[in-house]
C-alpha positions in Angstrom: -50.5 61.5 -10.4 -46.9 62.9 -10.7 -45.6 62.6 -7.2 -46.8 58.7 -7.4 -45.0 58.5 -10.5 -41.7 59.8 -9.2 -42.1 57.9 -6.0 -42.3 54.6 -8.3 -39.2 55.5 -10.3 -37.3 56.4 -6.8 -38.5 53.3 -5.4 -37.4 51.1 -8.6 -33.9 53.0 -8.8 -33.4 51.9 -5.2 -34.3 48.4 -5.7 -31.8 48.3 -9.0 -29.3 49.5 -6.5 -29.8 46.9 -3.8 -30.2 44.4 -6.5 -26.6 45.3 -8.0 -25.3 45.3 -4.3 -26.4 41.8 -4.0 -25.3 40.5 -7.3 -22.2 42.0 -6.3 -21.9 40.5 -2.6 -22.7 36.9 -4.7 -19.9 37.3 -7.0 -17.8 38.1 -4.2 -18.7 35.4 -2.0 -18.3 32.9 -4.9 -15.0 34.2 -5.7 -14.0 33.8 -2.0 -15.3 30.4 -2.3 -13.4 29.4 -5.6 -10.0 30.8 -4.1 -10.8 28.5 -0.7 -11.3 25.4 -3.0 -8.0 26.3 -4.9 -6.0 27.1 -1.6 -7.3 23.5 -0.1 -4.2 20.7 -0.2 -3.7 17.5 1.3 -2.5 17.5 4.7 0.2 14.5 5.4 -0.7 12.1 8.8 2.0 11.9 10.9 2.5 8.4 10.4 3.2 8.6 6.8 5.0 5.6 5.3 7.1 6.8 2.6 9.2 6.2 -0.5 12.1 8.4 -1.8 14.3 8.1 -5.1 15.4 10.9 -7.3 17.2 9.0 -10.3 16.0 6.2 -12.7 12.4 4.5 -13.0 11.1 4.8 -9.5 10.0 1.5 -8.0 6.6 1.0 -6.4 6.9 0.4 -2.9 3.8 0.1 -0.4 3.6 3.2 1.2 1.4 5.9 1.7 3.6 8.6 -0.5 6.6 8.5 -3.2 9.0 11.2 -3.6 10.3 12.0 -7.1 12.0 14.3 -9.0 9.6 16.9 -10.6 11.5 17.5 -13.8 12.0 13.7 -14.6 8.6 12.6 -13.6 6.0 12.4 -16.0 2.1 13.3 -15.2 1.4 9.5 -16.6 3.6 8.3 -14.0 2.0 10.5 -11.4 -1.4 9.3 -12.5 -0.1 5.8 -12.0 0.9 5.9 -8.5 -2.4 7.8 -7.7 -3.9 4.9 -9.4 -2.2 2.6 -6.7 -3.6 4.9 -3.9 -0.3 6.6 -3.1 0.4 10.4 -2.8 3.2 12.3 -4.8 5.6 14.6 -3.9 7.4 16.5 -5.8 11.2 17.2 -5.4 12.3 20.5 -6.8 15.3 22.7 -5.8 14.8 25.9 -4.6 18.3 26.9 -2.9 20.8 26.1 -5.9 20.9 26.2 -9.9 21.4 22.9 -11.4 22.8 23.3 -14.9 21.2 20.4 -16.0 17.5 21.7 -15.6 15.7 23.4 -18.7 15.3 26.5 -16.9 19.0 27.1 -15.9 19.2 30.2 -18.3 16.5 31.9 -16.3 18.8 32.4 -13.5 20.8 35.4 -14.3 24.6 35.5 -13.2 23.9 38.0 -10.3 21.9 35.0 -8.2 24.5 32.0 -8.6 27.3 32.0 -6.1 29.6 29.2 -4.9 29.3 25.5 -5.7 27.3 23.5 -2.9 29.8 20.3 -3.2 27.7 18.5 -6.3 28.8 18.4 -9.8 27.0 21.3 -11.3 25.3 23.1 -8.5 25.9 26.5 -7.3 24.1 28.2 -4.5 21.4 30.8 -5.0 21.3 34.5 -3.7 17.9 33.8 -2.0 17.6 37.7 -1.1 16.8 38.4 -4.6 13.1 37.6 -4.4 12.0 39.2 -7.4 14.2 37.5 -9.5 13.9 33.8 -8.0 10.2 34.2 -7.4 8.7 33.8 -11.1 11.3 31.0 -11.7 10.2 29.2 -8.6 6.5 29.6 -9.2 6.9 28.3 -12.4 8.4 25.1 -11.3 5.5 24.7 -8.5 3.2 25.1 -11.2 4.6 22.7 -13.2 4.3 20.0 -9.9 0.9 20.8 -9.9 0.1 20.4 -13.3 1.2 16.9 -13.6 -0.6 16.1 -10.9 1.6 16.4 -7.7 0.2 16.3 -4.1 3.2 18.0 -2.5 6.7 19.7 -3.0 9.8 18.8 -1.4 11.9 22.0 -1.8 15.4 21.4 -1.3 18.5 23.4 -0.1 16.9 25.7 2.0 19.6 26.3 4.2 22.1 28.3 2.1 22.1 30.6 5.1 24.2 28.1 7.1 26.6 27.4 3.9 29.2 28.9 2.0 27.2 30.5 -0.6 29.2 33.3 -1.8 26.4 35.7 -0.6 25.8 37.1 3.0 22.6 35.4 3.6 21.2 35.8 7.3 19.3 33.7 8.9 16.1 36.1 8.7 16.8 36.2 4.8 16.2 32.6 4.7 13.4 32.5 6.8 11.7 35.1 4.5 12.3 33.1 1.2 11.3 29.5 3.0 8.1 31.3 4.2 7.3 32.5 0.9 7.8 29.1 -0.9 5.5 27.4 1.6 2.7 30.2 0.8 3.2 30.0 -2.7 3.2 26.1 -2.8 -0.2 26.2 -0.7 -1.6 28.8 -3.3 -1.6 26.2 -6.0 -3.4 23.5 -3.8 -0.2 21.7 -2.9 1.3 20.5 0.4 4.8 21.4 1.2 7.7 19.5 3.3 10.3 21.6 5.2 13.8 20.0 4.0 16.2 20.0 6.8 17.4 23.2 8.1 16.6 21.8 11.9 17.7 25.2 13.3 14.7 27.1 11.8 12.5 24.4 12.5 10.3 25.8 15.1 9.9 29.0 13.2 8.9 26.9 10.0 6.5 24.8 11.5 3.6 27.0 11.1 4.0 27.2 7.4 4.9 23.5 6.4 3.0 20.4 6.5 5.7 18.4 7.8 9.8 18.1 7.4 12.1 15.6 5.5 15.5 15.5 7.3 18.5 13.6 5.9 20.8 12.2 8.8 19.2 13.7 11.8 20.3 10.7 13.9 23.8 10.9 12.7 24.0 14.6 13.4 22.1 14.5 16.6 19.6 16.7 15.3 16.3 14.9 15.4 14.8 16.5 18.7 15.1 19.7 16.7 11.6 18.5 14.7 9.6 18.3 18.1 7.5 21.2 16.8 6.4 19.4 14.2 5.6 16.1 15.9 3.8 18.3 18.6 1.6 19.4 16.0 0.6 16.0 14.5 2.6 16.5 11.5 4.9 13.8 10.0 8.8 13.9 9.9 10.6 11.7 7.5 14.1 10.7 8.2 16.6 9.6 5.8 19.9 8.0 7.3 22.6 7.0 5.0 25.4 5.1 7.1 24.5 1.4 6.8 26.0 0.9 10.1 23.3 2.8 11.9 21.0 0.4 10.8 18.4 -0.9 12.4 20.0 0.7 15.5 18.6 4.1 14.3 15.0 2.6 14.1 14.6 2.6 18.0 14.9 6.2 18.5 12.8 7.2 15.3 10.1 4.9 16.3 10.2 6.2 20.2 10.2 9.8 18.6 7.4 9.1 16.0 9.8 9.9 13.3 9.3 8.0 10.0 13.1 6.6 9.1 14.2 4.8 6.2 18.0 3.9 5.2 18.6 5.1 1.7 22.1 5.6 -0.2 23.0 8.9 -1.2 22.5 8.7 -4.9 18.7 8.0 -3.9 18.7 5.8 -6.9 16.2 3.3 -5.5 19.3 0.5 -4.6 19.2 0.9 -0.9 15.6 1.1 1.1 15.6 -0.1 4.4 12.5 1.6 6.2 12.3 1.5 10.2 8.1 1.1 9.2 6.0 -1.7 7.7 3.9 -1.1 4.7 1.0 1.1 4.8 -2.0 -1.0 6.2 -4.2 -0.1 3.1 -2.7 -1.9 0.2 -1.8 0.3 -2.9 -4.4 -0.5 -5.5 -7.0 -1.9 -3.4 -10.6 -0.2 -3.6 -10.1 1.7 -0.3 -7.3 3.1 -1.4 -7.4 6.7 -3.4 -5.1 9.5 -4.0 -7.8 11.9 -2.4 -9.0 9.8 0.7 -6.3 7.6 1.6 -5.1 8.7 5.0 -2.2 6.3 5.6 -1.4 3.8 8.3 1.3 2.0 9.8 1.4 -1.9 10.0 5.2 -2.7 12.2 4.0 -6.3 11.8 4.7 -6.7 8.0 7.3 -8.5 7.0 10.7 -6.6 7.5 13.7 -9.2 6.6 17.1 -8.0 7.9 20.3 -8.3 5.7 23.0 -8.9 7.9 25.9 -8.3 5.7 28.1 -5.1 5.3 30.4 -6.9 3.2 29.8 -10.3 1.2 32.7 -12.7 0.8 32.9 -15.6 -2.3 32.4 -18.9 -0.6 32.2 -22.4 -2.6 29.4 -22.6 -4.7 28.7 -18.7 -4.6 28.2 -15.8 -2.0 26.9 -16.3 1.4 24.0 -14.0 2.6 22.8 -13.9 6.0 18.8 -13.1 6.4 16.7 -12.5 9.6 13.0 -12.7 10.3 12.1 -10.6 13.1 10.5 -11.7 16.2 6.6 -10.9 16.2 6.3 -12.2 12.6 4.6 -15.5 11.2 7.5 -16.3 9.1 9.3 -14.3 6.3 9.1 -16.3 2.6 10.5 -14.6 -0.9 13.1 -14.4 -2.9 16.6 -13.4 -2.6 18.4 -11.6 -5.6 22.0 -10.4 -6.5 22.6 -7.4 -8.7 25.8 -5.6 -9.7 26.0 -2.2 -11.7 28.8 -1.9 -14.2 28.3 1.1 -15.8 28.4 4.7 -14.0 28.2 7.6 -15.9 29.5 10.9 -15.4 28.0 14.2 -14.3 24.5 14.7 -12.5 22.7 11.7 -14.0 23.9 8.4 -12.9 23.2 5.9 -15.4 23.6 2.5 -14.6 23.0 -1.0 -16.0 22.6 -3.7 -14.3 23.8 -7.1 -14.2 22.0 -10.3 -12.5 24.7 -12.2 -10.7 22.0 -14.9 -9.1 18.8 -15.6 -6.9 17.2 -18.0 -4.6 14.0 -18.6 -2.9 13.8 -18.8 0.9 11.7 -19.3 3.9 12.0 -18.9 7.4 10.0 -18.6 10.3 9.8 -15.3 12.9 12.9 -14.7 15.0 15.0 -17.0 13.0 18.1 -16.4 10.7 19.3 -18.0 8.2 22.4 -18.2 5.8 21.7 -18.5 2.3 24.4 -19.3 -0.6 23.3 -17.7 -3.8 25.2 -19.6 -6.6 26.4 -16.8 -9.3 25.7 -17.6 -13.1 29.0 -18.3 -14.8 28.6 -16.0 -17.8 28.2 -12.8 -15.2 31.4 -14.4 -13.2 33.5 -14.0 -16.5 32.0 -10.2 -16.9 33.7 -9.7 -13.4 37.1 -11.0 -14.4 39.9 -9.1 -13.1 38.1 -6.9 -10.5 38.8 -7.5 -7.2 35.6 -6.0 -5.6 32.2 -5.1 -6.9 29.2 -3.2 -5.5 26.4 -5.3 -5.0 22.7 -4.7 -4.5 20.7 -7.1 -2.4 17.1 -7.3 -3.1 14.9 -9.4 -0.6 11.2 -9.5 -1.4 8.9 -11.3 1.3 5.7 -11.9 2.4 4.2 -13.4 5.5 1.1 -15.6 6.5 -1.5 -12.4 7.0 -0.6 -11.8 3.3 1.6 -8.9 3.5 4.6 -7.8 1.2 7.8 -5.6 1.6 10.8 -5.0 -0.5 14.2 -4.7 1.4 17.1 -3.4 -0.7 20.7 -2.8 0.2 23.9 -1.8 -1.5 27.0 -3.8 -0.3 30.3 -4.4 -1.3 31.1 -8.3 -2.8 35.0 -9.0 -2.0 36.4 -11.0 -5.5 39.9 -11.0 -4.3 42.4 -11.4 -7.3 40.3 -13.6 -9.5 41.6 -13.9 -13.1 
């Protein structure tokens, strides 16, 4: 009986140990599964239609993704864009300290270097990872908490600039790779910002790239590794004289190009692509499942003036409706901005000059004369010229719609 009892006790202890091991394994598996779920993120498609605005209230464009300032954009705004079926990209500066940001005091003087040319911005010493990592992690966490799907980390190319620090290419790579890994660990996608020279090295870590002026600088081909991997390359050009010429090169390469102004205030937006096939806000479009699509036949009206002149009765504007479209039908509006604030934030007050409806068939051009409001002309008295934003809202027979904006100069002469 004693031996039997002893064998039973040993068997009970063995079973208890095995049960403990199984429970521990189950806990490890659950933790691993939870980590895997937390580490999943949106993988943007290569033909990603996109819109970029960093100052002012972001416009709603018929695109797959909108890129906005992470600090200035509320979680409610992010949710509103999600409800329209769009993904949201969080602009965060990772390479400079901006003195108007609420966390600027977190940067010790030792990491602040030379000016990068923009008011209030100083290059950061990206070699000091132990200092910068907690600051940037807090910024990325803010993006996640607001509901963003991706991060656009700006100024990732300090090693190529006069930062005030001896930053090497390998220092920059180490910092950039950490950024990608940290953003991914928080469940968001991340785009490489500029730095075409290191695109081949960075592509495995990033989900796409956003470049500025790669056509003007003859650098678009450097992003070939992203295109070969099926990842999006977004290109912002700022020289109006290059539009729409650069679109042919971008289309041929598979790059998603668009014309903006350097203020990124929403006043110039001429995409080379049409709106998304899935209309934002439709039942089939959702923030989690919308994969995007490209409709190059959507109404993209051309604005044919780099400089406007007063003509008898108003201002003449030339519009073109590209071949292959049934027709372009919409409204042309003119606005000017009278107030420009100094400093990092550009506060502007629009003044409506006039508007006019139009309709023209595909492959044709039309010169419209927009009558200027007398009250607006009185407020422009004494000016020789003024910046004007031309907005064209167009649709076609298939029910597709799009907005084109262009900032131009209106010559007023010596009006008194």
